[in-house]
N, C-alpha and C positions, 0 to 999 in steps of 0.2 A: 456592526456586521452588515453594512449596506449592500454587499455583494453576495449575500447568502439568501437562497430561496428556501424558506422554511418548509419542512414536511408537515402536513396537516393531518388531523384525524380523518378528514374526508379522503385524502390521498391513501391513507393506510387501509381504510375500509374498502376502497376500490380494488386493491390488489390482494386482499385476504379472502381465501376461499373457505367460507364457513361450512362446517359439516356437523351434523347432530352427533353428540357423544364425544366430540373432540374439542380441544382448545389449542388454537394456533398462536404462534408468536404475535401475529398481527392483532390478536385480540388482547394482548397484554403489554406490548411494547408502548413506550411513552412518546409523546410529542410535546412540544412547547406550545401551550395555549396562545392564541393570536394576541391576546391583550397582555401577555406576560413579557417583561424584558428578558432577553435571551441570557445575558450573563447572570442575572440574579436567579433565574430559574435553574441554570446549570449548577449553581452553588447549593441550591436547596433540594433538588431532586434526589431521591434515593437510588436512582439508576446509576450503576457503576460505570457502564460503557456508553460511549457516545458514537453513533454511526454518522459518518460524514462522507458524502459522495462528491467526486470531482469528475464531471462528465466532459472531459476534454481529451483531444489527441493532438493538440498543437505542438507539444513538446516532442512527440513521436515524429510528426511531420517535419519539425525543425531538425530532426536527426535522420532525414531521408527514409523514414519508416512508413509502413502502410497505416493509414488511419483506421479507426475502429474502436479504439480504447474508450471513446466517449460513451459507448453503449453499455459498458460493464455495470454501471450503477443500476440502471433500470432493470437489467436481468437479475442482478444480485438481490435487490431489495424485494422483488417479487418472490424469489425463492426463500429468502429469510423470513418473510411474513408468513409463509406457509409451513415452517418448521413446527413440529409439535412442542408445545409448552408442557413440560413434565418435570419429574424430579431430577432428571439428568441435566437439564438446562432450561432456564426460565426466561421467557421473553420480557418479563417485567424488569429485568436487570438492564435492559437496553433502552436508551433514549435516541430517537432518530432526529438528528439536528436538521438535516436537509442537504442541499447541494450548493456548490459554488456556482454563482451566476456568471457563466462564460459566454453568454449569447453574443454580446458585442465583439468580444475577442474572436469568437468563432467566425463571425461575419467578416472580420478583417482578414483572418487566416485563409478563408475560402478563395480569396483572390490572389493568393501568393503561390509562387512556384519555387521549389527548393533549388532548382537549377540556376535561378537568377541570384547573383551575389547580393544585390540590394534587397531582394525579398528574404534571403536568409537572415540578414541583419534585422529585418522587421520581425521575422519569426522569433529571433532571440529577444527582442524587446517585449513581444507578447508573452513569452514564457516568463520573463522577469516580472511582468505584471501579475501573472498567476502566482509566482513565488511569494509576492508580498501578501496576497490575500490568504494563501494557504498557511503561511507562517503566522499570520495574525490570528486566524481562527484556531489553529492548533495551540497557540500559546494561551488563548482564553479557555479552551477546554482543559488543558493541563493545569492551569492556575486554579480552576474550579475544583480540582481534586479528582477529576474523572480520567478515564482511560480512552483515548481516541481509537476508533477502528475506522481507517480510511480506505475507501473503495473506489477504484476506477482511475482513469487518467493514465498518462505515461509515467515512466519512472523518473521523469524530471521532478515529480512532486516529492521525492525523497528529500530534496533540498528544503522545501518548506516545512515538511514534517520535522526534520532535524533542527532547523533553525528555530521554529516555533516552540518545540519542546525544550531546547537549550535556553531560550529566553525565559520561559516559564520557570525552569529549574535554577536559573541564574548562573549556569556554568555549562561547558560543553558536554555532550552526551556521546555514547558509543552506538554502534549499529552492527547488526548481523544481517547479511543480505543473501538470500537463496536466489541465485541468478546464474544464467549461462554467461553473462557478461559482467564486467567490473563496474561499468558506469562511472569510471574514474579517468575519463579521457581529458584531453587538454582543455584549458580555459579559453575557449574560442568564441564564447557567447553561449547563452543557456539553451540547453536542449535535453532530451531524455538520456543522453549518454554521458553526462558529466555532473549530475546532481550531487554525487558524493565528493567528487574532487573539488567542486565549488564550496561545499559545506566544510570540507577539510581545510581548504586554503583560507577561508574566512573565519576559522576558529570555532565553528559550531560543532564540528565532529572531532572527537578526541581519538578514539580507536575504532577501527573498521575491519570486520572479518567478512570476506567474500566466500561463500560456500557453494562449491560445485561449478567453478569456472569451466567453460568448454575450451580446451587447449587450442583447437583449430580456429577459434573465432576470437582470440585475444592477441592483439598486436604485440610485436617485440617492444615497441616503445612503452606500452602499458605495463608489460611484464618487467621491464627495466625500472620503471617508476615504482612499481609495487615493491620490488626488491630493495630499492634505495630507502624505502620507508618501513622496513620490516619490524621496527620497534613499535610502530603504531598501526600498521596495516598488514594483515595476514590473509592468506587464502589457501584453499585446497582446490583440486580440480575434479570434475565429474569423471574424467578419464582414469585418474588414480584411484577413485573410490569404486566405481562400478564397472570399469572395463578391465583395467589391469589388476584390480583388487589389491593394490598396494596399501590402501588405507581402509579402515573399518568405519562405517557410517556412525555408529553410536559413539565410538571413541573420538571421532572427529568433532561431533557435537559437543562432547565434554571439553575438548581442547578449546573450541571456540567460546564456550560460555566462560571458561576460566579466564580467557583473554579479555572479555568485555564486562563481566559482572561486577567489577569494582565501582561502576557508575551506572546511572540510568541508561537504558539502551532501547533503541527502536528495533522492531522485528519487521524486516522488509521481504516481501515475497513477490518475485517477478514470475508471472505465470508462463513465461517462455522457458522456465526451467523444467517444465513438464512436456512430454512428447504429445504432439498433435492437438494441443490446446490452441484455439485460434488466438494469435497475438500478432503484433507488428513484425515479430521475428520468430515465427513458428518453427519448431524444431521436430525432427522425427526421432530424436534420441534425448532422453533425460530421465529425471527421477520419476518414480511411480507416484500415484496419488497417495498411496499409503505412506510412502517415505516423507512426502511433503506434509501430510497431516501429523505424522510423528514429530517432524521438525517444529511445526507451529506449537504443538503441545509442549514439547521439551523446552523451547525458549520462552513460552508464555508462563511456564511454571516456575517463575522466579520473581521476587518482589521488585527487582530492578527493571523488569520489562515494562516500558512506558507507553508503547503504542504498537498497533499492528497496521501495516499498510499492504494491501493486496492490489497489484497494478498490472497493467499491460494486457489484461484480458480483453478480447475484442469479439464479442458475440456477433457483431455485424458481419464478420468475415466468415462465419460458419454457415452451413446449410440451414435453411429456414426451419426444418424440423428439429434441429439440434441446438438452436440458439439458447434454449433454456439451460443447457448443460453447463455452460460457463458460470451462470448464476448459481446453479446448484453446487458446483465445486466451491465457489466462494463461500456459500452458506456453510458447508462442512468446515472450512478453515476458520470461519468466524466463530462457530460454536466450539471447535477444538480449543481455540484461544481462550474463550470465556470459561470453559471447563477447567482449563489449566490454571487460570487465575483464581477460580473458585476453590481449587484444591489447596490453596494457600491459607484459606480461612480456618 
């Protein structure tokens, strides 16, 4: 894991706000000691969940999106460190692995322009480099018997999550994606809009359910493609659920889990499915925070739920006074997932 920046005890201490009479997650979460080999420690730690951050927005920029997703990890880990450690959820169940080192890749990306054809190809190459690192790290976490919780970056990282988990499991996995977009676009070079289509084409993704597609922002070509794959790819739309009320939220979640639960599956949450959350494709219309929290809990409460990925949040695009709110939202979703998995014990 040469491209991993370990999270240290000193890092954790800096972001934990200690208060008399309280115990925060930051006082109980685990980190890997500096002198300990990462893989060996992952296998022997009693922490069930491994936090891994991807501070990049190269995949978003490669998809002509607004940068900012690189800042989600920093905001999220500060909020998570200050959640109360209590009988409902315990910080000691979490090991903070660290973040992917994308410094060199970011430096290359900063000189690129999406409008230039040659630069777009370079963007695709950089995203493919990130893919390799993410899939490698995810495979090691899953092989160690732990559950990855991946935070930050664009939705391009769904590919690495799926591939890494599939390699660790020795077979393709399924995925449920709460998203305004399918991210199932053509194979034109890697970016944040085709992580699932690449994983599907390369045999790492077996079944895929897209929950809450926005009808006005899904192309005819994508809809035709999804229709042609209906044995393995299903979807519903936000419009059918919450505007026309043709479908019921809880029932649709049951339909989705019945579709994917035969194999290990990843839970993918794109924050652009919520209204007014700063993302590369921020929307004024979408699911409520309560609905998304219920979604994470519902799909986390199953033994086949293999990982959680929360992506596209971009605190850097928000007003200075509200930047912490994206991190706090991610903190809620992380603890909802952990509580769901704990309910299986």
